[in-house]
C-alpha positions as CSV (number, residue, x, y, z in Angstrom):
1,M,25.0,-35.2,-88.4
2,S,23.7,-38.5,-86.2
3,R,20.2,-38.7,-84.8
4,A,21.4,-38.0,-81.2
5,R,23.7,-35.7,-81.9
6,S,20.7,-33.3,-83.5
7,R,18.4,-33.9,-80.7
8,W,21.1,-33.1,-78.0
9,R,21.8,-29.7,-79.7
10,R,18.5,-29.1,-80.0
11,V,17.9,-30.0,-76.3
12,W,20.8,-27.7,-75.7
13,L,19.7,-24.7,-77.9
14,S,16.1,-24.9,-76.1
15,G,18.1,-24.6,-72.8
16,V,19.7,-21.3,-74.2
17,S,16.7,-19.8,-75.6
18,L,14.8,-20.3,-72.4
19,G,17.9,-19.3,-70.6
20,L,17.4,-16.0,-72.3
21,A,14.0,-15.3,-71.9
22,L,13.9,-15.6,-68.3
23,T,17.0,-13.5,-67.8
24,L,15.2,-11.1,-69.9
25,V,12.4,-11.1,-67.8
26,V,14.1,-11.1,-64.6
27,C,16.6,-8.3,-65.8
28,L,13.3,-6.4,-67.2
29,P,13.8,-3.2,-64.5
30,W,17.0,-2.6,-65.4
31,I,16.1,-3.0,-69.6
32,A,13.3,-0.8,-69.1
33,H,15.9,1.8,-67.2
34,A,18.4,1.6,-70.0
35,L,15.3,2.0,-72.7
36,T,13.6,4.6,-70.9
37,G,16.1,6.6,-68.6
38,K,13.3,5.9,-65.6
39,D,14.2,4.0,-62.4
40,V,11.7,0.8,-61.6
41,S,12.5,-1.8,-58.9
42,W,11.0,-5.4,-58.7
43,S,10.0,-3.7,-55.0
44,E,7.7,-1.5,-56.3
45,I,6.4,-3.8,-59.2
46,G,5.7,-6.3,-56.3
47,A,4.1,-3.6,-54.5
48,R,2.0,-2.7,-57.7
49,F,0.8,-6.3,-58.1
50,A,-0.2,-6.8,-54.2
51,D,-2.9,-3.5,-55.5
52,L,-4.4,-5.4,-58.0
53,R,-7.8,-5.2,-58.3
54,P,-9.6,-9.1,-58.1
55,D,-12.5,-7.8,-60.2
56,L,-10.1,-6.7,-63.3
57,V,-8.3,-10.0,-62.9
58,A,-11.3,-11.8,-63.1
59,L,-12.3,-9.5,-66.1
60,T,-8.8,-10.5,-67.6
61,A,-9.2,-14.4,-67.3
62,A,-12.6,-14.3,-68.9
63,A,-11.2,-12.5,-72.0
64,W,-8.2,-14.7,-72.0
65,L,-10.6,-17.9,-72.3
66,A,-12.9,-15.8,-74.8
67,S,-9.3,-15.9,-77.0
68,L,-8.9,-19.8,-77.2
69,L,-12.7,-20.1,-77.6
70,A,-12.3,-17.7,-80.7
71,Y,-9.2,-19.4,-82.5
72,T,-11.0,-22.7,-82.0
73,R,-12.9,-21.7,-85.0
74,V,-10.0,-21.4,-87.0
75,L,-9.1,-24.8,-86.2
76,T,-12.6,-26.0,-86.5
77,N,-13.0,-24.4,-90.2
78,S,-9.8,-25.6,-91.2
79,L,-10.3,-29.0,-90.0
80,P,-14.2,-30.3,-90.8
81,G,-15.0,-32.7,-88.5
82,L,-13.0,-31.5,-85.5
83,S,-15.4,-30.7,-82.2
84,T,-14.7,-27.4,-79.9
85,A,-13.1,-29.2,-77.4
86,R,-10.8,-30.9,-79.2
87,A,-9.8,-27.8,-81.1
88,L,-9.5,-26.3,-77.7
89,A,-7.1,-29.2,-76.7
90,L,-5.0,-29.3,-80.0
91,N,-4.6,-25.2,-79.3
92,A,-3.6,-25.4,-75.8
93,A,-1.0,-28.4,-76.5
94,G,0.2,-26.8,-79.4
95,S,1.2,-23.5,-77.5
96,A,2.7,-25.2,-74.7
97,V,5.2,-26.7,-76.8
98,S,5.8,-23.9,-78.9
99,N,6.4,-21.7,-75.8
100,L,9.0,-23.7,-75.1
101,L,11.1,-24.1,-77.2
102,P,13.1,-22.1,-80.1
103,F,11.7,-22.4,-83.4
104,G,8.6,-24.2,-81.2
105,G,5.8,-24.1,-84.2
106,A,7.7,-27.1,-85.9
107,A,7.3,-29.3,-82.3
108,G,3.7,-28.0,-81.9
109,A,2.8,-28.8,-85.1
110,A,4.1,-32.8,-84.9
111,L,2.2,-32.6,-81.5
112,T,-0.9,-31.5,-83.1
113,F,-0.7,-34.1,-86.1
114,A,-0.2,-37.0,-83.5
115,M,-3.1,-35.8,-81.8
116,A,-5.8,-35.7,-84.7
117,R,-4.5,-39.0,-85.6
118,S,-5.3,-40.3,-82.4
119,W,-8.2,-38.9,-82.9
120,G,-9.2,-40.9,-86.7
121,F,-8.3,-38.3,-89.3
122,T,-5.8,-38.9,-91.9
123,G,-3.3,-37.3,-92.5
124,R,-3.7,-34.9,-95.5
125,P,-6.8,-33.1,-93.8
126,I,-4.3,-32.8,-90.6
127,V,-1.7,-31.2,-93.3
128,V,-4.1,-28.7,-94.8
129,M,-5.3,-27.5,-91.0
130,T,-1.7,-26.9,-90.1
131,V,-0.9,-24.9,-93.4
132,V,-4.2,-23.3,-93.5
133,S,-4.1,-22.1,-90.1
134,G,-0.7,-21.1,-90.5
135,V,-1.7,-19.1,-93.4
136,W,-4.5,-17.3,-91.7
137,N,-2.2,-16.4,-88.8
138,T,0.3,-15.2,-90.7
139,M,-1.7,-12.8,-92.7
140,F,-3.6,-11.3,-89.6
141,R,-0.1,-11.1,-88.0
142,F,1.2,-9.5,-90.7
143,L,-2.1,-6.8,-90.8
144,L,-1.4,-5.8,-87.3
145,P,1.3,-3.2,-87.8
146,A,-0.9,-1.7,-90.4
147,V,-3.6,-1.6,-88.0
148,G,-1.5,-0.3,-85.7
149,V,-0.3,2.9,-87.6
150,I,-3.7,3.1,-88.7
151,A,-5.4,4.1,-85.6
152,L,-2.1,6.5,-84.3
153,L,-2.4,8.4,-87.4
154,A,-6.2,8.3,-86.7
155,A,-6.0,9.6,-83.5
156,G,-3.8,12.4,-84.4
157,H,-0.3,11.2,-83.2
158,A,1.8,11.9,-86.2
159,I,2.4,15.6,-86.2
160,D,5.0,16.3,-89.0
161,P,3.2,15.8,-92.2
162,A,5.9,13.9,-93.5
163,V,5.9,11.2,-91.0
164,A,2.0,10.8,-91.2
165,K,2.4,10.6,-94.9
166,A,5.3,8.0,-94.8
167,G,2.9,6.5,-91.9
168,W,0.1,6.2,-94.5
169,V,1.8,5.1,-97.5
170,S,2.8,2.3,-95.0
171,A,0.1,0.9,-93.6
172,L,-2.0,0.8,-97.2
173,S,1.4,-0.9,-98.6
174,I,0.6,-3.6,-96.4
175,L,-3.0,-3.9,-96.5
176,L,-2.3,-3.9,-100.1
177,L,-0.2,-6.7,-100.0
178,V,-2.0,-9.1,-97.5
179,A,-5.4,-8.4,-100.4
180,V,-2.9,-9.4,-102.9
181,V,-2.0,-12.9,-101.6
182,A,-5.8,-13.3,-100.2
183,A,-7.0,-12.7,-103.6
184,A,-4.2,-15.6,-104.7
185,L,-5.2,-17.8,-102.4
186,Y,-9.1,-17.7,-103.6
187,W,-8.6,-17.4,-107.1
188,D,-6.8,-18.8,-109.7
189,A,-6.1,-15.6,-112.1
190,A,-4.7,-13.7,-109.5
191,A,-2.7,-16.6,-108.3
192,T,-1.5,-16.7,-112.3
193,R,-0.3,-13.2,-112.3
194,L,1.4,-13.1,-108.4
195,G,3.3,-16.2,-109.7
196,R,4.5,-14.5,-112.4
197,V,5.7,-11.4,-110.2
198,L,7.2,-13.5,-107.9
199,D,9.0,-15.3,-110.2
200,A,10.2,-12.2,-112.3
201,L,11.6,-11.4,-108.5
202,A,13.3,-14.7,-108.1
203,R,15.2,-13.9,-111.4
204,L,16.1,-10.2,-110.8
205,T,17.4,-11.4,-107.1
206,R,19.2,-14.6,-109.4
207,L,17.4,-16.9,-106.9
208,R,16.8,-20.5,-107.9
209,V,13.3,-21.0,-107.0
210,R,10.0,-21.6,-108.7
211,A,8.0,-19.3,-106.6
212,S,4.7,-19.7,-108.8
213,A,5.2,-23.7,-108.1
214,A,5.1,-23.0,-104.5
215,L,2.4,-20.8,-104.7
216,A,0.8,-23.7,-107.0
217,R,1.4,-26.4,-104.5
218,L,0.1,-24.0,-101.9
219,R,-3.2,-23.2,-103.4
220,E,-3.6,-27.2,-104.1
221,D,-2.9,-28.0,-101.1
222,T,-5.4,-25.6,-99.1
223,A,-7.9,-24.3,-102.2
224,G,-11.0,-26.7,-101.1
225,I,-10.8,-25.0,-97.3
226,V,-9.9,-21.7,-98.4
227,R,-12.7,-20.9,-101.0
228,T,-15.3,-22.1,-98.9
229,R,-14.3,-21.6,-95.0
230,W,-12.4,-18.1,-95.6
231,L,-15.6,-16.5,-93.7
232,G,-15.2,-18.5,-90.5
233,L,-11.1,-18.7,-90.7
234,S,-11.4,-14.7,-90.9
235,T,-14.3,-14.3,-87.9
236,G,-11.8,-16.5,-85.9
237,M,-8.9,-14.7,-86.6
238,V,-10.5,-11.3,-85.7
239,G,-12.3,-12.8,-82.5
240,F,-9.2,-14.3,-81.3
241,L,-7.2,-11.2,-82.0
242,G,-10.1,-8.8,-80.4
243,A,-10.3,-11.1,-77.3
244,Q,-6.1,-10.5,-76.5
245,W,-6.2,-6.5,-77.4
246,L,-9.1,-6.8,-74.6
247,V,-6.6,-8.9,-72.2
248,L,-4.2,-6.3,-73.3
249,L,-6.4,-3.3,-72.3
250,C,-7.1,-5.4,-68.9
251,C,-3.6,-5.4,-68.1
252,L,-3.6,-2.1,-68.8
253,W,-6.5,-0.5,-66.6
254,A,-5.2,-3.0,-63.9
255,A,-1.3,-1.4,-63.4
256,D,-2.7,1.8,-64.0
257,A,-1.2,1.9,-68.0
258,Y,-4.0,3.0,-70.1
259,P,-2.8,5.3,-73.0
260,G,-5.7,5.9,-74.7
261,A,-7.6,3.5,-77.3
262,A,-5.1,4.1,-80.2
263,Q,-2.6,3.9,-78.7
264,S,-3.1,0.4,-77.2
265,V,-4.0,-0.8,-80.6
266,A,-0.3,-0.1,-81.3
267,V,1.0,-1.6,-78.2
268,F,-1.0,-4.4,-79.3
269,A,0.1,-4.7,-82.7
270,L,3.8,-4.2,-81.4
271,S,3.6,-6.9,-78.8
272,R,2.1,-10.1,-81.5
273,V,4.9,-8.9,-84.2
274,L,7.8,-9.4,-81.3
275,T,6.2,-12.8,-80.3
276,M,7.1,-13.9,-83.7
277,A,10.7,-13.4,-82.8
278,V,12.8,-16.9,-83.2
279,I,15.5,-15.9,-80.1
280,T,13.1,-17.0,-77.6
281,P,10.3,-19.1,-77.2
282,S,7.2,-17.0,-78.8
283,G,9.1,-13.9,-78.3
284,A,9.3,-14.2,-74.4
285,G,11.2,-11.0,-72.8
286,L,11.6,-9.1,-76.1
287,M,7.8,-8.6,-76.1
288,E,7.4,-7.8,-72.7
289,G,10.8,-5.0,-73.5
290,G,9.0,-3.2,-76.4
291,V,5.3,-3.3,-74.6
292,V,7.6,-0.9,-71.8
293,L,9.5,1.3,-74.4
294,L,6.4,2.2,-76.5
295,L,4.1,2.5,-73.3
296,S,6.7,4.7,-71.8
297,A,7.4,6.8,-75.6
298,F,3.2,7.4,-75.0
299,G,3.5,9.1,-71.4
300,V,2.8,5.7,-69.2
301,D,4.7,5.4,-66.1
302,T,7.7,3.4,-66.5
303,A,6.5,1.3,-63.2
304,A,3.4,0.8,-64.4
305,A,4.3,-0.2,-67.9
306,T,6.7,-3.3,-66.8
307,V,3.9,-4.3,-64.6
308,A,1.5,-4.2,-67.8
309,A,3.5,-5.9,-69.6
310,L,4.7,-9.1,-66.9
311,L,0.6,-9.3,-66.7
312,F,0.4,-9.2,-70.5
313,G,3.0,-11.4,-70.9
314,F,1.7,-13.9,-68.1
315,W,-1.7,-14.1,-69.8
316,T,-0.5,-14.3,-73.3
317,Y,2.4,-16.7,-72.7
318,T,3.2,-18.1,-69.2
319,I,-0.6,-19.6,-68.6
320,E,-0.2,-21.5,-72.0
321,I,2.4,-24.0,-70.4
322,P,0.6,-25.4,-67.2
323,V,-2.9,-25.5,-68.9
324,G,-1.5,-27.1,-72.1
325,A,0.7,-29.3,-70.4
326,A,-2.4,-30.5,-68.3
327,V,-4.3,-31.1,-71.8
328,L,-1.7,-33.0,-73.0
329,G,-1.3,-35.4,-70.0
330,G,-4.9,-36.0,-70.4
331,W,-4.8,-37.1,-73.7
332,A,-1.6,-39.1,-73.0
333,L,-3.6,-41.0,-70.3
334,S,-6.6,-41.4,-72.6
335,R,-4.8,-43.0,-75.1
336,R,-3.1,-45.5,-72.7
337,R,-6.7,-46.5,-71.1
338,P,-7.7,-47.9,-74.4
339,A,-4.2,-50.2,-74.8
340,Q,-4.2,-51.3,-70.7
341,A,-7.9,-52.4,-71.3
342,Q,-6.6,-54.0,-74.7
343,E,-3.8,-56.0,-72.7
344,R,-6.2,-56.9,-69.7
345,A,-8.4,-58.8,-72.4
346,C,-5.3,-60.3,-74.1
């Protein structure tokens, strides 16, 4: 496939994906009715938006800003020498690109590489930053379902003993798996054992891959950062996800859709898992539908659940696009000024 044809194919897929995301959001009241059997209309949703309290909107904005600042710790720890301000710029611009394109992570990584190079960082540290931050994001997002299940079980939501037992087994299995991966990234002996297990699984499934070799390459690329900065990376992710949970709480309170602390943790976990769906950019549309369904299952009014889902989607997806575009424009302008000054000097 030619480069031009491949480019147009990506453009077409991006348009289809964005169109699907917009369609899912526009049709959310009908989707909510199909999922819950309860009627909800855009006029009712609009009336509830008009009644939003300004103090809760301000608190939501503060929580959103706190989440951005928390995530800078992940980036500054994975790329030594990166300032907080530049980490904010990388996060904002990369998120904007990722939110507009299906499989937008690759485009966001390319933009991150270009911006970091313009600030004087060399190629290998940037690649390490991309890998380490990606691994930490994946591990912590993978933990969220276990946290959500444990929160519900601790609150006594699984009444059936068999359901409760299955929930505990699932949650503990996820925690154990993440612990094994984390240990393999940190300790040589754990990496060797995990590599053997992965190779055995590959042979059983007849996959022609050397999983141990891939794990060794990953550890070779990330060992220095992981061993010296794992605490900063982890606290950054905890702060980031905690602040995003606070954003969700503010949206739930503002929409009069708060179902309880444990239930809100479960809703948050589901929402973050759905953002990993690649059908639409950052799971837009799918995330809102999942939030409405789970809130309704917890007894929340469908209209209130829909408003909360839309609010949360705005603060974790929509607002990142114009903010990131502004940051990207500022970075592009800052690159042009030295070039123009050099041209005038010549």
